[in-house]
N, C-alpha and C positions, 0 to 999 in steps of 0.2 A: 785713141790712149791703146798701147796692145796689151791683148790678154792674154792671162798667165795659162802656160800648158798645165796640166794637173795628171799624174798617170792615172791609168786604170786600176780597177780593185779586183783580182780574180775572186775574192771573198763576197762582193756585193754582188758579182755576176752570178755566183753560188745559190746565191740568197733571192736572187731574180728568178734565177728555173725552179726553187721550192715556192717560193710564193703563193703560186697558182693552187698548191694544196692544201690550204689553209684553212681551219674550218670554218663552215658554213653556220651562222647561228641557227636552230631550229626555232620555225615558227609555225603556227597553225592558223590554217585556214587563208581568205586572203582579205587584209583588211585595208582599206580606206580611210576611216576616219584620221585626223590630225589629232595625237595626243597632247602636243604642248606647243607653244613658240619657245623657241630658246634664248634669242638674240635679236639685235636689229635697232629698235627704237627704246632702249633702256631697259627690254626685257632683261629676266637673270636664266642663265645657263642652267638646265636641270642637271643634275647627279647623274647621268647616264652609266658611267663606268661602273659605279657600285649595281644597278638592276640589270646590267648586260645587253638595255637596249639598242645599241647603235649593230646592224648587222653585217657582216662581210656578204660575200658571193660577188657582186658586181651588180653589172646593169640588168644583168636576168632577174634581181630582184625587185625592180621599178614595177616590172611589170606584174607582179605578185602583188603591190601594193593596190593593186585596182583603181578604182577614180581618183584622181589626186586633186584634191582641194585648188580652188585658185585664189592665189597669193596675195593678188593683187586689189586695191580698194576700186569700186565700179565708176567712184568720179575721183581722180588723181588731184582735183582743187584748178587752183589757179596761179599758184606762186612755184613755177616751172624753174628754174636755175639754171643754167650749163652744166654739163658734166668738168671736171675738169681734165686738163691732159696729164698723161703719164709717159714716160719712156716705153716703146715698145719692146726694148731689149734686146739682148742678144741672142736669143733662143729662140726667136719666131723663123717659120719657113711656113710651105704651101701645106694648104689644107683641102679638104673635100667638104665636099657638101653632103651633111648627115646628122641624123640626130643623136644616133649610137655612137660615141667618138672613142670607146673605151679599149676596140679591136680585142676585144674576151681577157682584159687584165682584172683580175681581182682585186678587191679596196670595197669600202665604205659605200656602198649604190648611193648618189646624189645626183637628183632632180633638179637642175638647175634652169629659172625660169627667168627672163631680161623682156623685160618691156620698155620699147624705145617709144620717147615721146618728143615732141617739137616744144619750144619756147613758151608756145598757147596753151602745153599740155593739152595738146592733140594727139593720138596715134602716129603713128608714122609706119605705112604697111609698105611691105614687099622693099626691105632694105636687108642688108647682108650684116649677119652678128657673126662675128667669126671668136674662136676662146682657142685656147691653150695653156696648158698647166703641166706639170709633173704625174709621173705616175708617184703611189705610196713610199717607193724607196728614195724619192728627190731626185728624180732624171727625167729629160726630155726625150722625145724622140725626134729624129731626124737628121738632114747633113744640116749641122749647123754648127757656131764656136764649139769647138771640143768639147771645152768644159762645162758644157751644158749638159754631155752624155754618160752618165757613169757606167754604161756596156756599150761595150765596144759594138755587140748585133741590136742596139737601139737607131744606129747609123740608119737603115734603110727602111727604120719602121715608121708607124704616123699614129701611134698611141695618144690620144687624149689631144686631137686636133681636128678642127672639125667647122665645119660654117652652116647656119642655117638663114632662110627669110624669112622676116616678121608677117606673123598674119594682120589680119583686119584690126587687130587690137594692139596691135605693136608690137606682137608676145613672140619669141623664138624660145624654145626648148632644147635643153642638149640632155641626155642621159650620160651620165659620166660617173665618176669617183671622187673620193676625195683626195684630193692632190698630197705629198709629203712637204716635206721640209729640206733645205740643204742651206748650208754657210751662209749666213749675214743677209737673209730677209725672211721677212715674216710669211707664211703660209698665202699662196695667193694665187689668183687666175686672172690670164691675160683676156682682155678683148678690145675687138675695134669693130666700128663700124664702118661700111661703106655705100654710097649708093651705082645703080647701073649693076656693071657688072665685077665679079669677084677679079679682085687684081691680089698675086701673092706677095709683089715686090715689097720690101718692108719702107718704101717711100711712095707708095701711091695713094695717091688724095683718100684723105679718110674724113666722117665727119665726127670721130672722134676715137683716139685710144685711151684706153686707159685699164685699172686695175683695180679687182674687188679681193677684199682679204675675209677673214675669217677673226672673230673676238679671241684672244689670248685666251681665256676662258676656257672656252669650246677646244682650240687647239690642246689645251694642257689635259683635256677631259680627256680627247682622241689618241695622243702620244704618251699617256700612260693606263689606258684602258683596253683599248680595241685591238684583238690577239694579232693584228698585219701590222700596226702601227708602232706598239708599243717596244718594239724591239731597236727602234730610231733613237731613243731617246726624247727631250724634250727641244722645241725648236730653240736653237741661241739666239734668234729675234723676235722683239715683240713690236707691236705697234707700235710704242713710242721709240722705240731705236731702229726702225727701218728705214734706208734710205729713198724711199719712194713715198710714203704716205706718215713719216713719222715726223714730221715738222708741221701741220695740222691739227689745229688746237681741237676740232670739231672734227672727229674722223668717221662720223655715222653715215657720211656719203659713201663711203669707200667699204665698208661692212658689210657682207652678204645679211639678209635680213632670213634666217633659221628655223626651220619645222621639223620635229621629229613624227614621220609617222608611225603609226602602230606596230607595223612589222620591221621598224630599227632602221627605215631608208629615209635618208635625209630629202629634203625640200628647202632648197635657197630659192631665193628671189634678189631682183634689184631693179628698180628704172633708171634707165641713163636719157637724158635730155641733152637731145643734140640739136646742132645748129641745121639750119636749112642750107646753108650757101657755105662749102668747104674754106671760101676765105675768108670767114667770118675769126676773129681774132678767139682764142680761146683762153679760159684759165688753167695757170698749171700749178700740179698737186706739190707742196711743198714737203723734200724728203726731210730727213733727221737731219743732214748734213747742212741743207741750207742750202741746195742747190739744185731745188727746183724738181726731186725724186731721177736720178742719174742712173738707179732699176741695175746696175752693172750684177754680174753674178760672181760671187767669189767661188762658187765650189764646193766640195766636200774638202776637208781637212785630209793629210795625206792616209792612205792606208784604207780611206773611206772611216774614220773613226770619228765618230759626234765626239763635241767637248764633254759630254755628261753623258752620253749612251753607253751601250754595252761593247763589247768583241766587235770587230767586223763582221763576223759569221754572224751576228745577230742571232735571234730566239729560235730552239729548233722548232721545226714545222709543224704546224697542228696536224693530226689525222682524226 
């Protein structure tokens, strides 16, 4: 299928340049404790917009959170089913090995921890976990399908792309920022697990390629109340209408478990169950349109206007 060409928008480009000037929420001290579990296994999302608990400042704020808690159970149990496959999508390109994948972009600081286990619930060390996602404006970096970028300047950049090798416990950590949204998709992070050496090609062998998302309630909270995200309006796609996971009756395997640290940093985590042999068949995530999650990017509407959001200039920068 031929992907449509979407025009670049100078108003969005101006907003990108101003975004780095957004207000960093003030904090006192270096706080390490978790305040509350927000979502995941049936937990309730807190009303952080009213209290201003989500901070800005990008990944620099993660270091100020102090020692991070371990979000994983010491014993994962013995009921480990393979993580289902999702599309790699049109916005994947080469990644570099690094923990901080932000390239200095501002945003709600997000520490993402992914644990890789096998079907016997045993950790899988020294495998590559690669992730990629948008910045808070809903744009990707890199030389990819043109509709994935919303700023011409981003073609030669690599923000919010990277890979890490799992440690002895099967855990890979990334310092990043909460993604933005674009038309036709719920807010998500792409994940690919590879063994051996890193291979950037979309068709390279992989233990699994999948996507993780955030709850509708959390998205609504952030895109309503956060200084950097609220100017883009509410996402036009929910989990139920998403063309990658919308057809799943139980979406919990694809929703990240989220905690809010006391200084407003987000800690998100998830366990992936991978096959030991790449040739072993995988289940397929069911999209809202019954096609197994095609995952195409529809891109922003003309002039970058959100269907329910502000004019294309967005909110004025905070100083």
